[in-house]
N, C-alpha and C positions, 0 to 999 in steps of 0.2 A: 204285368198287371195280374191281379187275381181274377181268374176267369169267371167266378161267380159274381163278383162285384162289377166286372167289366160288362156282363150281360144284364144284370138286374139293378144296377145303380146308374142311370143314364149320365149323371154328373161325373161319374168316375172317369169317363173319357176326357173330361175337361180338366186335366191336371194330375190325374192319377190318385185321387182320394175322394172319399164320400163326404156327404154333408154331416155325417155323424163321427167323423174321424177324430178320435181323442188326441192323437199326437199333434194335430193342427191346433186344436183348442188349447192344449196344455202349453206347447212351446211358443205359441203366439204370445201368451201371457208372460212366459219367461223372457222372451225377446223384448217385451214392453218394459221389463224391470231392469235389464242390464244396462250398464254404462261402460264406455271404453276403458275406464280406469279400474274396473272391477278385477279382483282376484277371485276365481270361482273354483270350488271343489266339486268334482263329479264323483259322488259317493256310490260305489258299486259300478264303476265305469266299465269293468270287463274288458273285452278285446275290441270294443268299439263297434258293436254289431250294427249300429245305425249307419255306419259308413257304407254298408252293403245295400242300403235301401235303394230300390230302383226308381223311386219317385224323387226327382231332383229337388222339387220344391220342399218336400217334407225333410229331405236330408239336409238341405241348407238351413231350414228352420231349426233343426235339432243341433246343428253345428255352432258351437260357441267359440272355438279356437279361432283366433284372428279378429274376433269382435270385442274381446276383452284383453286386459293386460296379460293374464295367465290363466290357464285351465289346468288344475291339478287332479289327475285321476287316481283314485284309491280303490283297492279291492282286496279281498282275501285270496283271490285267485291270481296266480302268477301270470295268467293270460293278459292282465292289465299292462304288462311290460311291452306288449306288442301293439297297444292301442295308439293309433296315429291321429286320433281325434282330440288328444290332449297335449299339453306342452311338457308335462312332468308326471311321473308315475311313482306310486308307492304301494308295496304289498303290506297290508296291515294284519295285525293279530286281532281277531274279533273280541278277545278277552282283555285287551290292553287299551289304554288311552290312545287317541289319535296322535300321531307324532308331529304336532304343529303347536306353535305358541298360541296363547290366548288371543282372541280377536284377530285372527289371521285372514279371514275370508269375508267378502262382501255378499257372497251367495253360495249356497250348497244346493246342487240339484241331485236328485236321486230318482232314477227312472226304472220302475218295476223292481224295486229292491226292498221296500219296507216289509213286504210279505215274507221275506227270508230272515228277518231279524229275530233271533232267539231271545235277546235281552233288550227290549225297546227302552227300558228305563235308562240303561247305559247310553244308548244312542241319543236320547233326549238330552242327557247331561253333556255329552260330547258336543252336540250342536250349540247348546247354550254357551259353552266355553269358547269354541273356535270361531263363531260368528261375531262380527263387529256389531255394536249397537246400530240398529237400522238395517242390519243384514237380513237376507231372505233365505228361508229354507223352502225349496220348491220340490215336491215329490209327486209322482204318479204311481198308483198302486191299485190292485183290485180291492173293491169294497168287500168286506168280509161276508156280507149278506147278498152279494151279487151272484149271478149264475156261475161265473168262472171260479170264484173262491169256494162256493158251496160244492161244486163238482170236485175241485182239487182236494177238499177236506174229506170227501167220501173215499177218494182213491188214495191208498197208502203211498207215501213218498217213494217207496221202492218201485212202484209201478208207474210213476209219472213219465219216465222216459218212453216206455212202450205205449202208453196212452197218447202222449203228445206226438209220437211218430205217426199215429193215425189221424189225429185231429188237427195237427199243424205240421204237415209233411216237410216243410222247409226248415223246421227247428232242428238244430244239431244237438246231439247228446251232451256236448261240452257246455251248452248254454242252459242246461236244466239243473236246478238246485233245490234242496229241501225247502219246504214252506211251513210257516208257523201261524201267520195271520194274527199277530198279537198287537199290531199297530195299524189296524185296517178298518177302523170305524171313526166316525166323527167324534164319538164320545171318548174313545181312546186318545185321539189327538188332543181333545180338550183337557183330558186328565193329565197327560204327560207334558203338555205345553201350556201351563196355566196362563190365564189372561193377565195376571199381574206382570208376567215377563214377556208375553208375546201378543202381537196383534194377529188374530186368527181369521184368515180369509178363505178357509178350505170349503170345498163343496163336492157334491156327488155328480157324476156324469153318466148318462145313458150312452154307452159307446157301441160301436159296431161289433157284431159277433166276431170272435177271433179264432175259435177252435171248432171248426165245422168240417174239416177234412175235404174241402171242395165238394161237399154234398149239399145240393140245393134244398132238399127237404129239411135237412138239419139246420141249414142257414135260416130258412123260413120259420122253423119252429122256435129257434133262438130269438129271431126278430120279434115274433109274437109274444114270447115270454117277456122280453125287455119292454115291450109296449104296454103290457097289461099289469106288471107288478108295480107296487108303490115305489116312490122315489127312494125310500130307505133300502130298496133292493136293487138300485141302479148298479151297473157293472163296475164302475171305476170310482176311486176316491182321488181327488186332486187336492193336494196339501199345499197351501201357501201361508207361510208363517213369517212374520217380521219381528225380529228381536227388538224389544224396547230398550 
């Protein structure tokens, strides 16, 4: 357990997560949408970092393998080949079309990936093609105007590894990638996923501070910031889009 949350979130001892836990909120909704016959793409699956989560409830909630027909993990990073949380893996070229036939998937999930997309227009086009009618795109990403994204955009990409080593000590260098924040607002989602083609159920979420380096004063300062800023500056963007 995180020692700051352990000491200053009384509910954290009852299950290992706080009342503001974004993963619980997001993946509860994902679980409500899946069916056993689904084929799911995990876009940006990486090495399956969630499998190392020490909270069994959250880890199980994030796990889709075994609950659907097939989970296909795709990533630009060869580390995806070691991901044991998916049934099938593919290394993809970010400049090329996804290597799947049209209407292949009932759902695409993408967890902390949209902020890394250099070409969001291509991504939106790929999603429209590979999802079946009625299929869901479910993504969790920082809100461009939230504290996390604002801080990341101030710090050059070249310094992200050293900054994260202080603010999130458990984060490994291999799990840090360049960020662009080109698909990280509700308006950007609306523009690239037009209402004629998609049902848009996306919303902003005031999540738990994530990058405080086990510093209680910093944690409290981030809490206060999150409580005082308007909703448009909430920490996270939850994307739920259903293809028409």
